[in-house]
N, C-alpha and C positions, 0 to 999 in steps of 0.2 A: 504494500500500500504506500503510495506516494504521500509524503508528509511535507508540509511547508517548512523550509529550513529556518532555523533560528538566526536572528540578526545579532551580530556581535559588534560592539563599538570598537573602532580602531583609532588609536591616538598616535600622535607624533609621526605622521606620514611625511612631514617636511624633512625630517631627518633622513629619510630614504632617498631624497633627491641628491644624486651624486653626479659628478662630471661624466662618469661612464654612462649613466642613464641618459644624460643630456646628449652625449655623442650618439648613442643609439637612436634617440629620437630624431636627431638631424639626419642620420642615414635613412631612417624610415621616410622622412619627408622628402629627401632627395630622390629616393626610389619611386615615390608616387608622383614626383615632378609637380606640375601645377603652375599657374600663372602668378605673377607678382601681385601684391596687395596694394593698398592705397599709397604706400611709401615708394612704390615702383622698384623695390629691391628684389632682384631675382635670386634664385638659389645659388647661381654662379657668383653673383656679387656678394652674397652672404658668406660663401665659402672662401672668398679671396682673403678674408681676415677671420678665418674660422675660429681659432683658439681664443682670440680676444672676445669675439662675439659670444661664444659658448660660455666662457667664464663670466661675462657680464650677465648673461641670462641666468646662469646658476645662482649668482649672488642675488639677483632680483627675486627669483622664485623662493629663495630660502629666507629672505628678509620680509617679515610680515608687513603688509600694506604697501610694499614697494613696487611690485609688478603691476604695470598698467597696460592693458591691451589696446591696440589701435582699433579704430572702427573698421568694419568689414567693407570690402569693395563689392558692391551689388552688381551682379550680371544676371541676365535673364536668358534661359535656354528655351528655344522654340520647341514646344511639344506637338505642334501641328494643330489644325482646327482653330487657329487664332489664340491658342493658350500658350502661356509661358511659365516655366518653372524658375522661381527666383533662387539664385545661389548667392551665398556670402563667402567671399574669398578673404581669409585672414592673411596678414603679412607673414613672411617666412618665419620670423622670430616667434610669432604667436602660434604658428602651426607646430613648431618644435615644442613650445611650452605645453600645448594641448596634448601632444603625444607623450610627453613626460607624465602628465596627469593621467592619461589613459593607461600607461604602464603601471601606475600606482593603484588605480581604482579597479581596473578590469579583474584582477585576481580576487578582489574582495567581493565583487558583485556577481561574478559568474556562478558561484555555488548557490546563490539566492534566486537565480532566474529559473523559470519553469522549463522543464525539458521540451515542451511543445512550442517554445519560442525559438525560432530558427533564423531570424534576420539579424544581420550585423553582429554575429557572434563568432568567436574563433571555432574553427572546425565544424561550422554549420552552414547550410546553404539551402537553396530552393529545392534541390533534389531530395534532401531529407524531409523537407516539408511535404512534398508530394507523397513520399513513402508513408509518412504518418497519416496523411489523409486516406491513403489506400488501406492502411491498417484499421482505421476507424470504420471504413466501409466494410471491410471483411468481418468486423465485429457485429455487423447487422444493421448499422445506421444507414438510412436511405435518404435523409433530408439534410440539406446544407444551406446555411446562410453565408453568402459571400459579402463581406463588408469592408469598406475602405474609409479611413478617416481623412476627409478632404483637407489639404493643406496642413497636415499633421505637424510637421517640424516647425512651421512658422506660427503655430497656435498653441503650443504646449505652455500652460501657465508656469511662470518661473517658480512660484511657490510649491508646485507639485514636484518639480525637479529638485529643488533645494530641500524639501521635506524628505524625499527619498534618499538623497545624499546624506543628510544629517542624521538619519536613522542608523547609519552605518559608520559615518566618518565624524570624528570628534575633533579634528584638527582645524582650528579656526582659520589658519592661513590658507589651507587648501580650499576650504569652503568659500573664503573671500575671493580667491583668484577665479574660481568658477563663476561666482556671482558677477564679478566684473566682466568676465567674458560674455555672459548672457546680456549684460546691459551696455556693451561697448558701442552699440549703434552701428549704422551703415552709412556709407557715402554713395549717393546715387545721383549721377549727373552733376557732381560738384556740390551737392547739398547734403548736409548731415541730417540723419533722421534717427531719433532715439529708438532703442528696442526695449519695449516693456513686456514683451511676450515672445515666446518661441525660442528655439535654438536653431541656428541657420544650417540648411543643407550646404555642405561644403566645409563645415568645421570638422576637424579631426576627431574631436571628442563628442560631437553631436549624436552619432549613432548610439554610443554608450548611454548618454543622458536620456535619449528617447526610450531605450530599453528599461532604464531605471524608472522612468515615468509610467511605462505601460506594464511594469511588473505587478502593479496593483491590480490592473484589469485581469491579467493572466491568472493570478491566484484566486481572484474573486470568481471567475468562471469555473475554475477547478473545484473550489469549495462548494459550488452549487451543482456539481455533478455534470457539468456541460463539457462535451468533447470539443476541442478547438485546436487549431494550428495557426500560429501567427508568424508571418514572414517579415512584416515591417509594420508601419503605422497605417 
C-alpha cells in the first residue's frame, strides 16, 4: 500500500553551496546552451572570466540577502493558430544560480513526489506515463478525464510554491533567493513588468517548483482513491 511520505525539515542548505557545485551548475547551463538574458551576456562571454564570475556568484549565494536576480527577458514562441507561449529567459548568472538551487532541492523533494507524477523529473518521461495509463486500463478502468491547466506556469500563486518549499526547507537564505527569483519581473519591449504570480517557462528551477506546487493535487487525488497520471501542468 502506497503511503504519503513524511516531510522532514532541512536546515543549513546554504552550507552545501560549494564552488564545485557552482562549477557543475555552469557546465549544466553551458550544455543546455540558450540565449542571453537582459544583460546581453552570452555563455561564451561569461566563460571568458569564468573563475572570477563563479567565485563572485558563490559569495552572493552564501551571503544572506545579497543575491539579487535580474529581470527575465520575455520572448514569445509561436504555437500556431495565433497563440503564443511566453518564455522568460534568465541571464546566464541567474541560470547557474537556479541550477545550484535545483541540485540542492531536487534530492529533498523527489522522495515526496507521487510515483504517478512523470513530468520534469529525473529518470521519468512521457513513455512511463503512457505505460501507467495502460496499467490503469488493464486494471479494468474504462473512463478517463483528460485535463490541462491553461497557462499553468504563469499562474501558479507564489504562496503555494513558497508554502510547499517551507514545509521542507528551513533555510531562510535559500527561501529568500527563490522568492526573489519569483518576483524578479520581466523586461518586454524595453518595459519592466513586475511578476506577482507564476514561475516562468524557461527558468531552470521552474519545473521543480511546478512539481512542488502540484504535489498537493497528486496526493489529494491519491487519498480519494482516484487513479491518475500527471505528465506536467
